[in-house]
N, C-alpha and C positions, 0 to 999 in steps of 0.2 A: 666184796666182789671187785670194787674199784682198785683195792690194794693189790689184788692178784693180777689185774691187768697192768698196773704200773710196774709191778715186779717182773712180769713177763717182758714188758717193753724194755726195762732196764737190762734184763738178761740178753735180749736180742742186740741192744746197742753195744753191750760189752763184747759180744761175739763179733760184731761188725768192726769194732775198733781193733780187736785182736787180729782179724783177717787183714785189715789195712796195714798193721804193723808187720805182719808176716810177709806181705807183698813188698813193703818198703825194705825189709831186711834182705830179700832175695834180689832186689834191684842193685846192679853194680854201681859203684860211684862213677861220676862223670870224670873222665880223664881229659885234660886240655892238651891239644896237639902243639908241639913245637918242632922245629927242624931236627932236634936231637932225639925225638921220640922214636923208639925202636918198635916198629909195627910188626905184628905177627897175625896176619888176617887170613884165616882159612875159609871163612864163609861170612858174607855180608847178610845180616838179618834185615835191616831197614836203614833208610837214609831219610832224614827230615826234608820236607819241602823247603825250597829257597824262597825267601820273601820277594815280592814284586816292588822293590825299592832300588834306587840307584845309589847304593852305599854298600860298604862291607858289613856283612851280617853273620851271626853265628849259625852254624848248622851242626847236626849231630848224626853220627853213624853208629848203629848198633851192630856188633860183629862177634863172631866166635874165633878164638885162636886155635892153633893146632892141638891144644890139649882139651878143647871143648869148653874153656872158660869164656863167659860172655863179658863183653866190654862195651862201654858207651864212650865214644870219642867225640869231643866237641872241637870244631875247627872253624875257621873264618873263610867265607866265600863272598864273591861279589854278587849282589842281588840281581834279580832278573828284570828290574825296572829301567835299565839304561837303554836308550835308543841310539842307533848309529847315525844320527843326522837328521 
């Protein structure tokens, strides 16, 4: 009986790993923005929150281009933690 439980759990963990791999394969690679980057943004899906620090920090935008392809663009922004005096 214990062997059946162990086998069942191993089967479930294998399915979970397969699902994780499937999601990772569907996730587009992160593209890093430069001034030469040619952007084709048809629809912004999401933008990451900006950190509350007084420094330049990375941010990400997920968007779809005009052909429906999803992209993740990483760029640099000034944090929200700077005060004006």
